N, C-alpha and C positions, 0 to 999 in steps of 0.2 A: 297260780304260779307267780313268783316275784318278778319285778322289773329287772332284777339282776339276772335271773334265769333267762328272761327274754333277750337281754343284751348278750348273754353268753351264746344263746342260740344264733343270734345274728352274726356274732364273731365267728362261730363255727362255719356258717355259710360263706362268710368272706374268705376264710382260710381255704375252703374247698374251691371257691371260685379262683383264687390266686393260683392254686395248684393246676386247675384245669387250663387257665390261661398261660401257664408256663410252657405248654406244648411238650413237656418232658414226660414220657410215659412212665418212667420210674417214679418221679415225684407224684404224678397223678395216681398211680397204683398204690403207693404207700399212703397217700392222703385218703384215698377211698377206704383202705383198710382201717385207718384211724377214725374216720368220720362215720362210717356206716356200721351198724350192727351186723354180725355175721349172718343173721337170718332176716335181714331187711326185706320187706315186701315192696316190690316195685310194681305199682298199679298202672303203669303206662304200658299199653300193648306194644311189644317190640318183637321183631323177627330174629331173636337171638336165643339160642338154645342153652340158656344158663339162667341162674337165679342169684339173688343176693349181690354182694360186692363183685362177684365175677361177672355178672351181667353188666354192671356199670363199667368195669374195666374193658370188656369187649366192645361195649357201645362207644367208649371214647377211642379205642383203637380204630374202629371203623371210621369215626368222624375225623380223626387226625390223619388217617391215610387219604381220605377224600379232600380234606381241608387242612393242610399242615399249618396254616397261619390262623386257625380258628380262634376267635376271640368272643367271649361272653361278656357283654356289658350289662351289669345289673342295674336296671332302671329304678326299681322300687323293691324294698324289703319291708315286710310287715310281720311282726312277731306278736303272737297272743297265745297265752297259755302254752301248750306243748307243740304249737304249730308255727312254722316259719314259711312265709310265702315270698317268692321272688318273681318279678316280671322282668324278663331279659330280652335284649336284642342280641342276636348272634350273627356274626359275619365271618366269612372266610372265602378263600379263592379255591375254586373247584379244580384241584390238581391231581386227583386220583378217582378211581371208579366209585360211583355212589348211586344207589338205586338202579343199578344196571346201566348207568350212563358213563361213557368214557369221559376222561377229563376234558373240560371245555375252556379252562383258564378264566371263566367268568367269576366275578365277585358276586357272592350270594349272601343275602341277608334275610333272616326270618325272626319271628317273635315266638316266645314261649313263656309259659307260666308254670311254676312248680310249687307244690306244697310238700313240706316235709313234717312228719310227726317225730318229735325228738323225745327220746327216753334215755335218761342218765347221760345226757350230753352227746348222744350219738343218734343218727337217723335210723329210725325203726321202720318207717313206712314212707313211701312217696307216691304222689299223684302228679302227672304232668300233662300239659296240653301244648303241643308243638304245632306250629303252622306249617304242616307238611305240604299243604296245597300250594303255599307260596314257594317252597323249595321246588316242587314239581314244575310250577310255571317257569321259574327262573332257569331250570335245567332243560326246559323245552319238552317235558313229558306231557304237558297239557297246554292247550292254547291259553294265551294271556287274557 
């Protein structure tokens, strides 16, 4: 794959991240439809009864209800071949129910790493590792 294609893949990830950080569900939904293939395979286990772009939209709806000021800071982006990897720091204020926990007004921060396989300029497959244990500690679900 050419360095131009890898640069395009990084640019696509930046566009997605800008939409996610907008907090606007309309912008997020439209960008998800543009960026993800309709049959994208999400390889991260999630408790959402949906697939493809709809799963991503529902995930972001849950996150934004819980953390209306959610912000994803992309720390590193690596593109090689048909893959793009991002290492992110995520933060937000817990203002809505999340993981069964009523709002605490606590500032929550966690780390995540995502890998996307890009086909024809769109995400065809993703894998993600999210530090859920850190979220649970900060929400008081497990001891620190």
